Backbone as a ProteinNet text record, in pm:
[ID]
protein_1_A
[PRIMARY]
MAGFGIKDAASAAAMAVDADGVVVGSALVATLADATGADEAAARAKAFLAPLRQAIDAR
[TERTIARY]
88.6	-27.4	101.8	83.8	122	9.7	65.4	-8.5	28.7	157.6	222.1	262.3	206.9	202.2	86.3	-12.8	-87.4	-171.4	-195.9	-248.8	-328.4	-311.3	-339.5	-345.4	-397.8	-347	-256.2	-140.8	-40.4	107.9	33.4	136.2	56	-49	-131.2	-85.7	-72	-32.3	82.7	188.4	356.4	365.8	250.2	288.3	212	123.7	94	139.3	312.9	392.3	426.7	461.3	535.2	458.3	322.6	187.6	88.9	18.6	-69.4	-207.6	-172.2	-291.1	-253.8	-304.1	-292.1	-389.1	-342.8	-429	-420.5	-557	-562.5	-628.6	-514.6	-593.6	-593.4	-510.6	-533.2	-580.4	-538.9	-556.3	-712.3	-785.9	-921.1	-975.7	-947.8	-1012.3	-1045	-900.6	-935.7	-968.6	-1034.6	-1121.9	-1307.7	-1312.1	-1437.5	-1463.3	-1367	-1339.4	-1452.9	-1506.9	-1587.2	-1684.3	-1690.6	-1882.6	-1969.7	-2093	-2189.4	-2287.1	-2253.6	-2343	-2331.2	-2412.2	-2349	-2385.3	-2428.9	-2437.8	-2323.6	-2311.8	-2174.2	-2064	-2065.1	-1949.3	-1887.3	-2003.2	-2029.1	-1985.3	-2012.3	-2021.6	-1862.3	-1771.1	-1633.2	-1575	-1600.1	-1523.9	-1545.7	-1621.8	-1594.4	-1546.8	-1537.4	-1475.6	-1345.8	-1298.6	-1120	-1089.8	-1188.3	-1106.9	-1105.6	-1194.4	-1209.3	-1090.7	-1013.9	-957.1	-788.8	-758.3	-681.6	-774	-841.8	-874.7	-848.5	-832.8	-835.3	-709.7	-612.6	-451.9	-358.1	-447.2	-408.3	-468.3	-577.1	-596.4	-544.5	-479.6	-444.2	-278.6	-214.1	-71.5	-67.3
-115.7	-20.2	137.4	186.1	311.6	486.1	561.9	658.5	815.6	857.4	968.7	1007.8	1156	1228.4	1137.2	1069.5	1043.9	1154.7	1221.1	1313.5	1314.9	1231.3	1241.1	1102.4	1069.6	949.5	873.8	980.6	947.9	896.5	994.9	929.4	797.6	781.2	643.3	540.9	530.3	458.2	383.5	511.4	478.1	399.4	417.9	417.8	245.3	212.7	112.2	-8.9	36.5	-81.7	-137.2	-59.9	-141.7	-193.8	-103.9	-101.7	-235.3	-298.9	-367.4	-252.8	-160.2	-33.1	100.7	216.4	336.7	378.3	506.9	543.1	695.1	786.4	898.9	979.7	1074.8	1150.6	1318.8	1362.5	1525	1560	1530.6	1570.3	1506.5	1425.3	1392.9	1491	1554.1	1596.8	1749.4	1780.3	1960.9	1924.1	1847.9	1846.3	1834.3	1799.4	1794.7	1923.3	2005.8	2083.9	2191.9	2252.3	2316.3	2296.5	2165.3	2107	2127.8	2179.9	2248.5	2181	2030	1914.2	1812.7	1700.1	1554.1	1499.6	1543.3	1502.9	1565.9	1712.8	1750.8	1723.2	1626	1623.8	1440	1396	1223	1251.6	1360.7	1357.4	1445.1	1501.2	1573.5	1409.6	1356.8	1231.6	1141.8	1103.1	989.6	1098.9	1211.1	1280.9	1262.3	1285.2	1283.3	1115	1028.5	938.2	812	851.5	711.2	747.7	826	818	801.1	796.3	697.9	555.8	522	391.3	336.2	418.6	377.1	345.4	427.9	441.1	336.2	302.4	165.2	-14.4	49.5	-91.3	-119.4	1.4	-17.2	-65	-54.5	-92.5	-232.5
24.4	25.3	12.1	-58.7	-108.3	-94.2	-3	-13	13	-28.4	-12.5	-140.8	-158.4	-270	-382.2	-396.5	-470.2	-507	-596.6	-634.8	-803.8	-839.1	-983.8	-1052.4	-1191.7	-1250.1	-1276	-1295.2	-1355.5	-1159.6	-1099.1	-970.9	-912.1	-900.1	-860	-943.4	-1089.7	-1171.1	-1122.6	-1146.2	-1108.9	-968.3	-904.1	-763.3	-749.5	-780.1	-786.8	-857.5	-959.9	-1000	-879.9	-769.1	-633.2	-541.8	-548.1	-422.3	-456.6	-375.3	-410.1	-432.2	-427	-395.7	-354.2	-373.2	-295.4	-266.3	-161.7	-94.9	-125.8	-172.3	-167	-58.7	-12.3	137.1	28.9	105.9	117.4	-42	-132.4	-259.2	-317.1	-256.2	-253	-169	-49.1	41.2	-8.5	-106.7	-155.4	-265.7	-345.5	-451.4	-399.6	-256.8	-227.8	-105.5	-72.4	30.2	3.7	-112.1	-110.9	-202.8	-184.7	-233.9	-152.1	-224.7	-125.2	-135.4	-136.4	-75.7	-103.2	-61.3	-92.1	-217.5	-307.9	-424.9	-498.8	-500.4	-552.5	-530.4	-343.2	-356.8	-397.1	-410	-486.3	-616	-685.4	-837	-858.3	-727.7	-771.9	-758.2	-612.2	-592.8	-735.4	-773.3	-937.2	-1010.6	-1021	-1152.8	-1108.7	-980.2	-924.3	-937.4	-864.8	-869.6	-990.1	-1080	-1208.5	-1256.7	-1311	-1382.9	-1329.5	-1189.6	-1135.4	-1136.8	-1095.2	-1130.6	-1251.1	-1367.5	-1499.9	-1469.8	-1477	-1459.1	-1435.5	-1278.7	-1230.3	-1288.9	-1313.9	-1418	-1537.1	-1607.9	-1733.7	-1706	-1598.6	-1615.6	-1600.3
[MASK]
+++++++++++++++++++++++++++++++++++++++++++++++++++++++++++

C-alpha cells in the first residue's frame, strides 16, 4: 500500500507498480472541500477517482 503524494492518475499508476494499492488523502479532500452538498461531493469524488482507477487498471 502506498499513499504519500498520490494526487493524480499518473502518480497513482506509478506507485501501483510497486504496491498492491494506493491511498489518496489530501488531494481528494481538497477536491471535496468546497462542495455545496452530498450530491456535488459524490460527483466530484467520482470525477477525481475514475481516472486514477483507470490508470491503475491499465498498468
